[in-house]
C-alpha positions, 0 to 999 in steps of 0.5 A, a space after each residue: 501490535 501497538 505502533 508507538 515506537 515501531 518501525 515501519 516501512 511504506 511505499 508510494 509513502 510521498 504522495 495522496 494515499 501514501 502520504 495520509 497513512 504515512 501520517 497516521 501511523 506517525 501521529 500513533 508514534 511509527 518511525 516510518 520508513 518513506 519510500 519514493 522513487 521521482 518525488 523526492 521533494 514530496 517525500 521529504 515535505 512528509 518526513 519534515 512533517 513527520 518531525 514537526 507535528 509528531 516529533 517522529 524519527 522517519 527516513 526516506 527512501 529511494 528505490 525503483 520498484 521494478 529493480 529488485 537489487 534497489 528493493 534489497 538495498 532499501 530494506 537493508 537501508 531502512 531495516 539498518 537505521 530502524 534495527 529492524 523492519 516490523 510493519 511493511 505497508 505495499 502501497 505503491 502502485 501502477 493505474 493506468 489506463 490501457 483499453 485492450 486493443 492498445 494494451 501492449 507486453 510493456 503495459 503489462 510487464 509494468 503493471 505486474 512488475 509494481 503491482 504484485 511483483 515487487 510486494 513479493 520480493 519486500 515481504 521475501 525482504 522483510 520476514 527475515 526482520 520480523 522473524 527475528 521480532 518473533 511478530 511483524 504486520 504486512 498490508 496490501 493495499 489492493 483494489 476492489 477492481 482486484 475481483 470485478 475488473 471494469 473496462 480499459 484498464 485490463 492489466 492494472 484490475 488484473 495485476 490488483 486481482 494477483 496482489 489478493 492472490 498473493 495476499 493469501 499465499 503470503 498469509 500461509 506461507 508467513 504464519 504464524 509469526 506475521 500477519 498479511 492482510 489487504 486493504 481494497 479502497 475504492 473510489 476514496 481520491 480521484 484522479 488529480 484530472 478528475 472531471 465533474 463529469 467523472 465524478 458524477 459518475 463514481 457517486 452514482 455507481 457507489 452505492 453509498 452515493 459519496 467519495 470516501 478519503 484516504 482517512 478511510 483507508 488510513 483508518 483501516 491500516 491503523 485497524 489492522 495493526 493495532 488491532 487485527 491480530 487474530 487476522 490473516 490473509 483477509 480482504 478489507 473493503 474499504 470502496 463504499 459497496 462497489 465491489 457488491 454494486 
């Protein structure tokens, strides 16, 4: 699929990895809908960057992905503005530390609602537009920890495992018109409060002995959109080798 002129909806695109993906796709000619929930100022800044740097039509859309009605309204808004939706990137995610003894029902529900249920509802909402166009791409930003969960983050890791299962299920359900693939980032962007010790420990646990970058994730997304036309149900690890460590 050539990105020039295509309509792309990216969830969680106002900041961090989502922002980098949005700018990379805009640079390739896509019209980008930037979803946010609370980061309006950041979303507006991404939209302005897309217009000022690349002359791309862009749109910011607010939605709480825990609310199915807001998901539906957002998809309708984007499809109306762009005349359809060609690419969906499920990037928005909750990533919260929840030690086993302290994890609550609310922790479980929050992670599963945003990280697994919302991507399903979004796929359900965009699929008719993609089928009408005869093609479409859905890319799920998962995590290598969906295969190898780590301590104190069980609800998060399980929700990402659910997203990987959903990736496979959607690939079956939506073929042949729509391709569904996943990118599994590893340490590409440390938490904003990361300590030097945290960084040192992550590097020591990563076979390539370094952090990656959000641009590494964006390159994998671009590959799946522009070059992965005979791929569906795939899971691409962009993790410096963490999955095999």
